[in-house]
C-alpha positions as CSV (number, residue, x, y, z in Angstrom):
1,X,0.0,0.0,0.0
2,X,2.8,2.4,0.9
3,X,4.4,1.7,-2.5
4,X,1.2,2.6,-4.3
5,X,0.9,5.9,-2.4
6,X,4.5,6.8,-3.2
7,X,4.0,6.0,-6.9
8,X,0.8,8.1,-7.0
9,X,2.6,11.0,-5.4
10,X,5.4,10.8,-7.9
11,X,2.9,10.7,-10.8
12,X,1.0,13.7,-9.5
13,X,4.2,15.7,-9.0
14,X,5.3,15.0,-12.5
15,X,1.9,15.8,-14.0
16,X,1.5,19.2,-12.3
17,X,4.3,21.1,-14.1
18,X,3.0,19.8,-17.5
19,X,-0.5,21.0,-16.7
20,X,0.8,24.4,-15.8
21,X,2.8,24.6,-19.0
22,X,-0.2,23.6,-21.1
23,X,-2.4,26.3,-19.7
24,X,0.2,29.1,-19.7
25,X,-0.2,29.6,-23.4
26,X,-3.9,30.2,-23.1
27,X,-5.0,33.9,-23.0
28,X,-8.3,35.8,-23.5
29,X,-9.3,36.3,-27.1
30,X,-9.5,40.0,-28.1
31,X,-12.8,41.3,-29.3
32,X,-11.6,42.2,-32.8
33,X,-10.1,38.7,-33.2
34,X,-13.3,37.1,-31.9
35,X,-15.3,39.1,-34.4
36,X,-13.0,38.1,-37.3
37,X,-13.3,34.4,-36.4
38,X,-17.1,34.6,-36.1
39,X,-17.3,36.4,-39.5
40,X,-15.0,33.9,-41.2
41,X,-16.8,30.8,-39.8
42,X,-20.3,32.2,-40.3
43,X,-19.4,32.7,-44.0
44,X,-18.8,29.0,-44.1
45,X,-22.2,28.2,-42.5
46,X,-21.1,27.7,-38.8
47,X,-22.8,29.0,-35.8
48,X,-20.1,29.9,-33.3
49,X,-20.5,29.2,-29.5
50,X,-17.1,29.6,-27.9
51,X,-13.6,30.7,-28.9
52,X,-10.5,30.0,-26.8
53,X,-6.9,30.9,-27.5
54,X,-4.8,27.8,-27.5
55,X,-1.2,26.9,-28.7
56,X,-0.7,29.8,-31.0
57,X,-4.2,29.4,-32.6
58,X,-7.8,29.0,-31.5
59,X,-10.2,26.3,-30.4
60,X,-13.8,27.0,-31.4
61,X,-17.0,25.2,-30.6
62,X,-19.5,25.6,-33.4
63,X,-22.5,24.0,-35.1
64,X,-22.9,23.1,-38.7
65,X,-25.9,21.4,-40.1
66,X,-27.2,20.6,-36.7
67,X,-24.0,19.0,-35.5
68,X,-21.6,20.3,-32.9
69,X,-17.9,20.6,-33.9
70,X,-14.7,21.4,-32.2
71,X,-12.5,23.3,-34.6
72,X,-8.9,24.2,-34.4
73,X,-7.9,27.4,-36.3
74,X,-4.4,28.7,-37.0
75,X,-3.4,32.3,-36.5
76,X,-4.8,33.2,-39.9
77,X,-8.2,31.9,-38.9
78,X,-7.9,28.9,-41.2
79,X,-9.4,25.6,-40.0
80,X,-6.6,23.1,-39.4
81,X,-8.5,20.4,-37.6
82,X,-12.2,19.4,-37.1
83,X,-13.6,17.0,-34.6
84,X,-17.2,16.0,-34.3
85,X,-18.4,16.4,-30.7
86,X,-20.5,13.6,-29.2
């Protein structure tokens, strides 16, 4: 039992710096950027719900044809990845 607790403590200690590093890149999206992203995606038929800054680009939750999508956009607001949400 003591071995398991030590192992869990080590795993937790190693995971925390990585979590802090992953979230340190996230920052609020400026209103002009938000407006540009919404305009760009609405022109493609999307209804935008949320926009977050992430890893030098943006993560967007949006609907298209009644389905919810998670989109990844680069700094030029181009879709680089799409994932259908369940």
